[in-house]
C-alpha positions in Angstrom: 0.0 0.0 0.0 1.6 3.3 -1.0 0.1 5.0 2.0 2.2 2.8 4.3 5.8 3.3 5.4 8.3 1.2 7.4 9.4 2.3 10.8 13.1 1.8 10.1 12.9 4.0 7.0 11.0 6.7 8.9 13.8 6.7 11.5 16.5 7.1 8.8 14.4 9.9 7.2 14.0 11.7 10.5 17.7 11.4 11.3 18.6 12.8 7.8 16.0 15.6 7.5 15.8 16.7 11.2 19.5 16.1 12.0 18.7 14.1 15.1 20.0 10.9 16.7 18.4 7.5 16.3 17.0 7.7 19.8 15.5 11.2 19.1 14.0 9.8 15.9 12.4 6.9 17.8 11.0 9.3 20.4 9.5 11.5 17.6 7.9 8.4 16.0 6.5 7.2 19.3 5.1 10.7 20.0 3.4 10.6 16.6 1.8 7.3 17.7 0.8 8.6 21.1 -0.8 11.8 19.5 -2.9 9.7 17.1 -1.1 10.9 14.0 0.3 7.5 12.8 -0.3 3.9 13.9 1.1 0.4 13.3 -1.2 -1.1 10.7 -2.0 -4.0 13.0 -2.5 -1.6 16.0 -0.4 -4.0 18.1 3.0 -2.2 18.4 4.5 1.0 19.6 6.8 2.8 17.1 9.8 0.7 16.3 13.0 1.1 14.3 12.3 -2.1 12.4 10.3 -3.6 9.5 6.9 -2.7 10.9 4.4 -0.9 8.7 2.8 2.3 9.8 0.4 4.7 8.2 -1.1 8.1 8.9 -4.6 8.2 10.3 -5.4 11.1 7.9 -4.8 8.7 4.9 -7.7 6.6 6.2 -10.4 9.3 6.2 -13.1 8.3 3.8 -12.1 4.7 3.8 -15.0 2.4 4.7 -14.4 -0.9 6.4 
């Protein structure tokens, strides 16, 4: 799904674009989860620097299940 991204890629992107450490990037990712901006597609995991898929809640607006 093009609306998904992998946690480890997000960490690398945050480190590159925000000039932060890996730990800071993980904290940012977890904060985005806690604030309800992104979520693990299975809704089972916190933000991880690993091959877990995440998506933005805003990308789900208008999607019926």
